[in-house]
Phi, psi and omega in degrees: 000154180276134182253156172288129179273157176304152183305133177089350179271127188279339189264145177286155176238137182238143182234138171203193172238158182273128183283008172291353174289340181264125177299147178157114180254325173277163176293323179302313180290322178298314182293323176300318179293319180296317180295327182284325191252321187301313180299326181290319178293316179303318181299331181274336189247317185219067186295335184254313185278160176301145184243125181283156182236127170264096193269127172260128177232125170290170177299320179295313181296322179297317179296320180288323179291335182291347175297126188308317182294322179292317179297318179297321179294321178292318177299322178294319177300314180300313181297316183296333186251010178068038182244155174211148179261129178234344180214149177240148170260106179253027181281297181281118181284321185240217185301143183225355181219151168077002176208171182296120178255300178042228185286352178291344181296339182271356183254143350293144178270188187283004168282340194263141177293333177297321177295318178297315182296317178300313182293323175300317181293320177300320180296319177298318180294317181295322177300325179282331185272334182301137178299158182302324184264016184235097189273353184245130173231153179229150176226117176275149186211171182298148182280060183085285180183180184268125188307314179300333176286343189251005188300331182276353181273133183298326180246020183068018180079006188297322182296312180295321179296315181297324179297317178291325177296321177294321177299319180293322179298323176298319178297318180293324177296321178294319177300317180299318181293322185279327189239344187079004178267120181261113184248136179246127171274126187243108177287139189248095180305140184208147178306144178074011182248171178305317174255102179264318189233174176296324179296317176302318184294316178299315179299317181297314180296314184287323185272339185232303185293316186251013178299143182309320178293324177293321179295325178296318178296318179294318182299327179298333179276348186236029176086013173090008184261107182293324179295321176294321179301314180296320179299316180297317181294316181290333180282319191253353175239133180204209187231142164257110182273109178267118186296324177296312183300313182294321180292320178299328178278008179060031175285152172273128188302315183286325177293324177298312178299317182297320181296314181291314181294322180295331178274001181072025179266125187287123172270093188277334188209143174236128175264122185270107188207158176227149176246188184261152170218152177222133188254142170090122182301324183275354186240011180297123190280083187305312184293324179295328179296330182301327179292339183269348187277075180272166183265008186261304190249155169286140175231082181297148180237134171242126184251125173273116190280330184203173183292344179280002173093004179296135184242149171231137186244143175236136185287340177203161184301318180303325178295319179294320180293326177297319177295323178295316180294328180279357183075015184270070185249352183055228179251046186303135176248332188198142169249140168236137191235132177284079177220103185291130175234161182308140190293339179284349185280135169230318179253113179241041177076261180289343184235155158252185181228174179272024180307322180303327177298312180296319179299323179294320177298315183291328176295318176295323180297327178298329179274317181205126186305136176279335180196155178284341181236126178241134185219119173288131183225095175238077188281350187274015186309316185287349178244006175296145173305142185307325181293344179264357179247077187259007179217161176300154185302312182300320178295320180294317178298314179298321179296321177298313181296319179291327174298316178299314179300322177296320179295327184272345187279000000 
């Protein structure tokens, strides 16, 4: 839905939730889920005004939706129900529910032509789906790749990734020229990935994406103009700031924004999410953690070892629990866990959450928008402990959106 922007800000801001919470890898299954849930959520949150959709499409679903008759039928559904698509989740390429996902969610990463081809197709679809009066679209994507997959690469695969990202930016520039639709690919920093933090993201853009030699290569595709090359890259490549991910990395919300904005990196999209935290080396709730150790998703853990801010990272919860069982805790003060929980949650019994980080972001947004697109993303609904799922899914999604609206009002 379209939000009122702070006084003096010229650009519209749109809010929705990410439909990756609904299982569906084929377009048929995806569309069934959308028809079942979107009208119910809209009725609870925006019964009168148009309601935006944060659409997740697997590579298979995107290919199936690209069939003209299928796309036309979906556009008719959106029109009939007062819905519009303004952002896509292009992070998970393949299966995302009901089976082991773990580190496979990052594959293919941005070294691979399959990732480039998938993202190109998503951009074409988004250009067709954006409303006539809505010239900006965003697509969130993997933060380069998963560090353990890149360990054998001398530069962590950054050079190859940046080359494919530049190719995609050329495609997005062509779409803008042909259709007037300006689409931004937004890399989503995440623990254990090439881009973990805002500092990693700034380094990657400056050292690889916007490096002078890279600009020369890009300029060759755009008639030899380096200034145009840089403009295209800064216009069409940016960041999806996930509040859970940044909080798990113990980033400071305002410093994170300042670093990205100061480097001229576009924050095109913000995912509104919270993760778990547990305080105190002697009080880490070992038994409660067992309920979170599912076989589907990665749940990275960042441990703050001492008051001086030293951090230790674990690629998944079982590794952190093994260190806990071995008594290998050092001077641990706090754990933060990449496990998305509903954004209204702060006290979950054995755990608190990173909700204060999200509240700080939204407070800054009230003064000056942090991004034009805001998306609640709590995809872990099906693996939440039963005691945390006390309402129907549609009601829970609506409650999250209404909580955000309350924070912004």
